[in-house]
N, C-alpha and C positions, 0 to 999 in steps of 0.2 A: 720848294722841293729841289733837292740837290740834282743838278744836271738838267733840270727841266725849265725852271723859270729864269732862264738866261736873259741877258739884255736883248737878244734877238727876238725871243718869244714875247718879251714885254713890249717891244716896239710894234710887233705884229698885233698883239692884243689891243693896243690903243687904237688901232684902225677899226676895231669892232666896238669898243666900249671906252669912254673917256672918264667915267666917274667912279669906277670901282677902285678901291685902295689895293695896290699891288704890293707883293712882297718879293724880295730877292730870294734866290736859293741861299741856303745856309752857308755862311762864311765863317771859318774858324778864327779865333783870335790869333793863332799862329800864322795863318795866311796874311792877315791884315798887318800884324806887327813885323813880320819878317820877309814877306815876299818882295823881290825886286820889281815885280809888276803890280805893285799896290794900286797905282793910279788906274791901271787897266781893270783891276778887280772892282774898284769902287765907283768909277765914273759911269755915267749913264746919260742917255739922250733926254733932253728936257721934256720931250713928248711923253716919257714914261711916268711922269709925276701924275698923281700923288703916289709916292713910293716909300715903302718901309724896308729897312734892311734887317735881315735875321742873322744873329750871331750865335755861334756855337763855342762854348767855353765853360770852364768851371772854376777858374781862378779869378777872384774878385779884382785884383790889381791889374791883371791882363785885360779883363773885360772893360775896366775903366779907361785904360790906355787906348784900347781899340775904339771905344765909344768916342773918345776925344778926337781921334783921327777921323772917324766916320762923320762927325758933326760938321766938318768942313765941306762935306760933299752935298749938302742941302737935301738930305733925306728928311722925311717927315716924322719918322718914328724909328726907334731901335727895339727890336724884338729879341728876347732871349729864348732860345730853343730848350725846352725842358720836356720834350715829347718824343724826339726821334729815337727809335729802338734799335738802330743798326749796330752791328758788332764794332764798327769803326768808332762810333761815339762812346760806346761803353768802355773801350780800351783807353779812350782819351778822357774819360770821366766827365762827359757832358751829355746833353740830350736827356733821354728819359731816366737815366740812372740818377740824375740830380733830384728827381722827385722823391727819392729816398732820403734826401738830406735838405729839408726845408730851411735849416739854419744857414747852410752854405748858400742856397739860392737867395735868401734874404740879404746876406752879406754882399753878394754880387750885385743885387739890385740897389742896395744902399750906396755902394761905391760908384756905380754907374750914374745914379741920380745926382750924386755929389759932383761928378766930373763934367756933366753936360746939362744943357737946358732942354734937350729933346725929351719927349715922353718915352719912358722905358716900359715895355710891355712884356708879357710872358705867354708863350705857347706851351701848353702842357696837355696831359691826359688825365683821365679821372682816377687813375691808379697805376701802380706798377708792382708786378710780382705779388708778394703777400701784403703789400700796402694798398689795400683795395676796399676799404670801408668808406662810406660817405663822411664819417667823422674825420678820417684821416685827410680826405680831400679838403674839407672845410677848414681844418686846422692849417693845412698848407696855404690855402688862399688867405686866411687871416694873417699868418706870420709874414708872408711875402708882401701883402698889401700894406702892412704897417711899415715896411721898409721903403715904400714909395711907389709901388706898382699899382696903377689904377685900372688897368685893362688886362684881362685874362682871356686868351683864346683857348678854348677847352675842346680837345678832341674827345668825343664821348665814348671812347673805348679805353680799357686799361692796356698796358703794355706788358708783354711777357719777354723778359730779357734773355731767357734761355729756353730753348725748345721750339721757338717760332722764328721764322725768317722775317725780315722787314715787311715783305709782301703779305705774309700770313698775319702779321700784326695789324695790317690794315683791313683784314677780312674776317679772321676767326674770332677774336674777342667780341662779344656781343655789344651792340650799341646801347647806351643807357642815357638817352636824352633827358630823362626826368631828373637825373642828378645835376645836370647843367642848369635846368630850369630852377631847381631847388637852390643852387648856389646863388642865382640871381635874386631869389626871394630872400635868402638869408643875408645877402650882401647888396642891398639895393643901391648903395652909393657907388658901387663899382661898375665898370663897363664889362659886360660878359658877352663874349662872342662864341657861338657854337660852331663846331666843325665835326666832320666825319660822316661819310655816306650820303651827302647831300648832292643831288645830281640835277636839280632843276630849280627854276626861279619860283615856281608855285610852292614847292616845299620850303624854300628859303623864306618866303613870305609868311608861311605858317609858323615857322620857328620865331620870326620876329614879333609874334604875339607874346612870346615868353622871355626873349632875351634882347640884347641891344644890337647885336650884329651877327652876321653869318659869314663864315669863311668856306669857300669852295676851292678844293685843290685839284685833284686829278680829273674831275669832270671838265675843268677849264682847259685842260690839255687835250683830252680825247674829243671834246665837243665844244670848242671855243665859241661857236656861233650862238650857243644858248644865251650868251650875254648880250646879244645884239639889241635886245629891247630893254636892257637894264637902265640905260640913261633916262629913258622916258618914264620908267617906273620910279626912279629917284626924283626926277624933275618933270612932272606931268606937263608943265607949260613949255618944255623944251620943243622948239620947232624944227630942230635938225632932222634930216631924213635918215632913217635906219639904213645903214649900208648893206648892199647885197654882197653875196659871196664873191662874185666875179670882180666887183670893184675893189674889194679888199685885196685880192690877189694882185690886181693891176697896180694898186698903190704900194704894195709891199715890194714888188719886183725891182724898182730902181734902188731901194735900200739894199736888197739882197745882192744885186749885181755889183753895186759899189763896194759892199763889204767883202764880197768874194774876191774882187779884183785887188783889194788891199790885204788879202791873205787870210781872211777869216775862214774857219772850218765850214765846208759846204754842208756837211751833215747837220751841224747846229743851225745853219741858216734855213735849211729846208724843213727840218723837223716840225716847226710850228704849223706848216701848211697841211700836214697829213690829216688832221681831224676836222678841217674846215668844212668838208662836204659830208660829214658824219650823218648818216640817216637819210640821205637824199639820193636820188637816182644818179648813177655814175660815180658814187663815192668810192666803191671798191676799185674801179678802174683808175680813178684819180690817184689813189694810194699806190697802185701797181706802177703807174707811169712815173710817179715821183721816185719810187725805188729804182727804176731803170735810169732815171736822170742822175741819181746819186752814183750809180755804178759807172755811168759815162763821164761824170764829172763836168757836165755842161748845163749850168742853170739857165742858159739862154733858151733852152727847149721848153721851159715851163709855159710860156705864153702860147706856144704852138700846141702843147698838150691841152691847155685850157680851151682853146678854140676848137680843138678836135672833139672834146667830150661835151662841151657846153655851148 
């Protein structure tokens, strides 16, 4: 998620959960190929692994070049975004608009697969604008999989590229999980991961009766502690102690303070903490105090606030 799953958020999240596969925010091929701060864009803390990088682009040669650069940074997967409906990606001819052109997507996947050894995956939707039949989705999956993609992460909503904002595209088009289930039935040899509107682990486990994986996006931002028990669900014999919220903050603070002193943006550093006390007593006051700390520009106050509320 652009501007959300930053390296600071990912470091914070790993204090809660070690085993979930994490994804970067989408990085465009232009940023990777041309940015003078390329290393800053692509480097990450070892604790963030296992980590996949998501690319935005629609020119096969550029994606192949970007994938080759990315491969040197020890990511576990390269994901091509074919689902984002924002105006920015439409004007750049990438994201959900690519769903209208499966031949181009297949060409992109083929060149990326030829360029690197990392698995190349696709994040997409069940349809876009008038391309909204199950047969169209199945044909897209068929064509792109033949080019070398073996894993598809499918947001179970279609995208409207005109008339709806990105936020509305996450809420207004109805969810159709059955189409994703059907894709898994029709393509049993592929890894199918479901996404969209999933906000708890119980629901995720229900989906896993039908598909190979579950991606949770915004719920991981607004309520990150819901993942606290995921490691034990994945590995029932895991004897590690589930971290409590207070210990998570205390372990994150040294990282936050060091990054702030080295010039990192304080807003980006504090944002991951806002949802940690979601749904528990004192949560609203915690968020209010964090907002005040941002206005003061003094992260050293966070520990004091934590002790005051909890």
